[in-house]
MMTF fields as JSON, N, C-alpha, C and O atoms, coordinates in Angstrom:
{
  "mmtfVersion": "1.0.0",
  "mmtfProducer": "UNKNOWN",
  "numBonds": 231,
  "numAtoms": 232,
  "numGroups": 58,
  "numChains": 1,
  "numModels": 1,
  "chainsPerModel": [1],
  "groupsPerChain": [58],
  "chainIdList": ["A"],
  "bondAtomList": [4, 2, 8, 6, 12, 10, 16, 14, 20, 18, 24, 22, 28, 26, 32, 30, 36, 34, 40, 38, 44, 42, 48, 46, 52, 50, 56, 54, 60, 58, 64, 62, 68, 66, 72, 70, 76, 74, 80, 78, 84, 82, 88, 86, 92, 90, 96, 94, 100, 98, 104, 102, 108, 106, 112, 110, 116, 114, 120, 118, 124, 122, 128, 126, 132, 130, 136, 134, 140, 138, 144, 142, 148, 146, 152, 150, 156, 154, 160, 158, 164, 162, 168, 166, 172, 170, 176, 174, 180, 178, 184, 182, 188, 186, 192, 190, 196, 194, 200, 198, 204, 202, 208, 206, 212, 210, 216, 214, 220, 218, 224, 222, 228, 226],
  "bondOrderList": [1, 1, 1, 1, 1, 1, 1, 1, 1, 1, 1, 1, 1, 1, 1, 1, 1, 1, 1, 1, 1, 1, 1, 1, 1, 1, 1, 1, 1, 1, 1, 1, 1, 1, 1, 1, 1, 1, 1, 1, 1, 1, 1, 1, 1, 1, 1, 1, 1, 1, 1, 1, 1, 1, 1, 1, 1],
  "groupList": [{"groupName": "UNK", "atomNameList": ["N", "CA", "C", "O"], "elementList": ["N", "C", "C", "O"], "formalChargeList": [0, 0, 0, 0], "bondAtomList": [1, 0, 2, 1, 3, 2], "bondOrderList": [1, 1, 2], "singleLetterCode": "X", "chemCompType": "L-PEPTIDE LINKING"}],
  "groupTypeList": [0, 0, 0, 0, 0, 0, 0, 0, 0, 0, 0, 0, 0, 0, 0, 0, 0, 0, 0, 0, 0, 0, 0, 0, 0, 0, 0, 0, 0, 0, 0, 0, 0, 0, 0, 0, 0, 0, 0, 0, 0, 0, 0, 0, 0, 0, 0, 0, 0, 0, 0, 0, 0, 0, 0, 0, 0, 0],
  "groupIdList": [1, 2, 3, 4, 5, 6, 7, 8, 9, 10, 11, 12, 13, 14, 15, 16, 17, 18, 19, 20, 21, 22, 23, 24, 25, 26, 27, 28, 29, 30, 31, 32, 33, 34, 35, 36, 37, 38, 39, 40, 41, 42, 43, 44, 45, 46, 47, 48, 49, 50, 51, 52, 53, 54, 55, 56, 57, 58],
  "secStructList": [7, 2, 2, 2, 2, 2, 2, 2, 2, 2, 1, 7, 7, 7, 7, 2, 2, 2, 2, 2, 2, 6, 6, 1, 7, 7, 7, 1, 1, 6, 6, 2, 2, 2, 2, 2, 2, 2, 2, 2, 2, 2, 2, 2, 2, 2, 2, 2, 1, 7, 7, 1, 7, 4, 4, 4, 7, 7],
  "xCoordList": [0.811, 0.0, 0.853, 0.317, 2.109, 2.98, 2.923, 2.943, 2.855, 2.8, 1.524, 1.565, 0.394, -0.873, -0.827, -1.316, -0.249, -0.147, 0.709, 0.368, 1.805, 2.673, 1.946, 2.138, 1.128, 0.371, -0.483, -0.469, -1.221, -2.097, -1.303, -1.764, -0.143, 0.693, 1.211, 1.449, 1.387, 1.922, 0.873, 1.228, -0.392, -1.445, -1.602, -1.558, -1.786, -2.018, -3.409, -4.34, -3.543, -4.84, -5.784, -5.392, -7.024, -8.01, -8.77, -9.155, -8.978, -9.745, -11.179, -11.705, -11.807, -13.174, -14.175, -15.055, -14.044, -14.973, -14.8, -15.783, -13.573, -13.321, -13.857, -14.427, -13.675, -14.172, -15.706, -16.302, -16.332, -17.795, -18.373, -19.462, -17.665, -18.146, -18.349, -19.164, -17.626, -17.76, -19.141, -19.586, -19.807, -21.073, -22.285, -23.405, -22.075, -23.179, -23.954, -23.341, -25.287, -26.065, -25.696, -25.491, -25.618, -25.203, -26.305, -26.814, -26.675, -27.7, -27.141, -27.105, -26.708, -26.122, -27.14, -26.765, -28.41, -29.446, -30.337, -31.329, -29.984, -30.769, -32.172, -32.347, -33.166, -34.548, -35.214, -36.422, -34.449, -35.012, -36.039, -37.099, -35.728, -36.667, -37.97, -39.048, -37.877, -39.079, -39.92, -41.148, -39.252, -39.948, -40.671, -41.808, -40.012, -40.647, -41.859, -42.889, -41.744, -42.878, -44.053, -45.201, -43.777, -44.853, -45.544, -46.771, -44.777, -45.351, -46.173, -47.236, -45.675, -46.399, -47.754, -48.765, -47.775, -49.048, -50.0, -51.203, -49.458, -50.278, -50.913, -52.099, -50.133, -50.644, -51.68, -52.705, -51.415, -52.382, -53.687, -54.763, -53.605, -54.811, -55.623, -56.85, -54.968, -55.673, -56.304, -57.381, -55.656, -56.178, -57.404, -58.247, -57.512, -58.632, -59.895, -60.979, -59.782, -60.944, -61.275, -60.424, -62.524, -62.897, -62.973, -63.191, -62.794, -62.857, -64.28, -65.233, -64.455, -65.814, -66.556, -67.787, -65.836, -66.464, -65.927, -64.839, -66.678, -66.174, -65.916, -65.141, -66.557, -66.353, -64.993, -64.499, -64.377, -63.101, -61.947, -60.887, -62.132, -61.087, -61.582, -62.702, -60.769, -61.215, -61.356, -61.722],
  "yCoordList": [-1.202, 0.0, 1.264, 2.356, 1.154, 2.325, 3.092, 4.323, 2.409, 3.088, 3.918, 5.051, 3.361, 4.075, 5.332, 6.386, 5.228, 6.389, 7.472, 8.652, 7.095, 8.079, 8.764, 9.955, 8.019, 8.596, 9.767, 10.842, 9.557, 10.61, 11.775, 12.915, 11.522, 12.596, 13.495, 14.68, 12.964, 13.737, 14.642, 15.609, 14.341, 15.149, 16.476, 16.509, 17.571, 18.853, 18.876, 18.255, 19.584, 19.693, 20.505, 21.525, 20.053, 20.741, 21.752, 21.457, 22.933, 23.968, 23.472, 22.732, 23.861, 23.391, 23.766, 22.973, 24.974, 25.391, 24.526, 24.134, 24.23, 23.378, 21.969, 21.357, 21.463, 20.131, 20.104, 19.129, 21.168, 21.235, 21.222, 20.69, 21.796, 21.828, 20.423, 20.23, 19.463, 18.096, 17.516, 16.58, 18.063, 17.494, 18.313, 18.027, 19.328, 20.12, 19.245, 18.561, 19.254, 18.448, 18.784, 19.945, 17.762, 17.911, 17.409, 16.304, 18.21, 17.807, 17.978, 19.096, 16.896, 17.01, 17.341, 17.848, 17.061, 17.315, 18.461, 18.237, 19.671, 20.827, 20.77, 20.518, 21.007, 21.02, 19.65, 19.554, 18.595, 17.238, 17.015, 16.438, 17.472, 17.273, 18.035, 17.531, 19.244, 20.013, 19.303, 19.279, 18.731, 17.977, 16.769, 16.48, 16.067, 14.922, 15.347, 14.673, 16.464, 16.951, 17.317, 17.03, 17.953, 18.322, 17.07, 17.03, 16.062, 14.807, 14.128, 13.568, 14.182, 13.59, 14.277, 13.609, 15.605, 16.334, 15.956, 15.816, 15.79, 15.411, 14.041, 13.857, 13.089, 11.73, 11.729, 11.056, 12.48, 12.559, 13.192, 12.751, 14.219, 14.873, 13.906, 13.885, 13.109, 12.133, 11.043, 10.546, 10.669, 9.623, 10.114, 9.308, 11.406, 11.966, 12.123, 12.285, 12.079, 12.212, 10.864, 10.25, 10.395, 9.104, 9.245, 10.338, 8.149, 8.114, 8.441, 7.966, 9.243, 9.577, 8.356, 8.333, 7.348, 6.14, 4.957, 4.461, 4.493, 3.434, 2.109, 1.287, 1.889, 0.65, 0.601, -0.481, 1.767, 1.792, 1.36, 0.986, 1.404, 0.993, -0.15, -0.1, -1.178, -2.324, -1.986, -2.846],
  "zCoordList": [0.0, 0.0, 0.0, -0.191, 0.199, 0.241, -1.079, -1.067, -2.197, -3.485, -3.605, -4.084, -3.173, -3.23, -2.362, -2.771, -1.185, -0.29, -0.927, -0.847, -1.553, -2.196, -3.36, -3.604, -4.059, -5.176, -4.685, -5.284, -3.606, -3.087, -2.518, -2.574, -1.982, -1.442, -2.564, -2.334, -3.755, -4.865, -5.521, -6.195, -5.333, -5.942, -5.204, -3.975, -5.948, -5.272, -4.637, -5.149, -3.537, -2.867, -3.741, -4.308, -3.847, -4.662, -3.805, -2.673, -4.353, -3.687, -3.465, -4.296, -2.377, -2.075, -3.162, -3.495, -3.719, -4.777, -6.018, -6.646, -6.368, -7.526, -7.287, -8.19, -6.082, -5.757, -5.791, -6.247, -5.313, -5.297, -6.71, -6.923, -7.672, -9.053, -9.619, -10.521, -9.103, -9.593, -9.284, -9.949, -8.291, -7.847, -8.276, -7.853, -9.113, -9.633, -10.621, -11.441, -10.56, -11.5, -12.947, -13.301, -13.752, -15.143, -16.052, -15.865, -17.03, -17.983, -19.393, -19.908, -20.021, -21.347, -22.443, -23.5, -22.2, -23.203, -22.73, -22.037, -23.101, -22.665, -23.255, -24.447, -22.409, -22.855, -22.86, -23.074, -22.629, -22.688, -21.579, -21.821, -20.364, -19.25, -19.49, -19.177, -20.043, -20.34, -21.401, -21.317, -22.389, -23.43, -22.835, -23.206, -21.914, -21.264, -20.446, -20.465, -19.724, -18.926, -19.818, -19.479, -20.965, -21.895, -22.426, -22.515, -22.773, -23.269, -22.173, -22.44, -20.949, -19.825, -19.642, -19.427, -19.728, -19.609, -20.736, -20.519, -21.94, -23.094, -22.891, -23.165, -22.415, -22.195, -21.074, -21.176, -20.01, -18.903, -19.365, -18.963, -20.204, -20.706, -21.55, -21.451, -22.375, -23.198, -22.338, -22.668, -21.252, -20.374, -19.603, -19.209, -19.386, -18.624, -19.453, -18.892, -20.789, -21.645, -22.268, -22.911, -22.078, -22.689, -24.204, -24.727, -24.888, -26.339, -26.794, -26.177, -27.863, -28.326, -28.861, -28.849, -29.326, -29.832, -29.029, -29.323, -28.008, -27.138, -27.855, -27.365, -29.013, -29.773, -30.45, -30.768, -30.676, -31.386, -30.495, -30.998, -29.19, -28.239, -27.38, -26.87, -27.211, -26.398, -24.936, -24.136]
}
């Protein structure tokens, strides 16, 4: 384990602000969550209204 300990000793200490940036939520697809929410509302709205022709749906 001596080699592992030396490895960590050689690394420079990271500033707290820089370290905190690693844990900021990351969203690679901008607008994707909003798109999903809009689709969810659309599906819920369709589920709340019965079909005008009950014979067309089982």
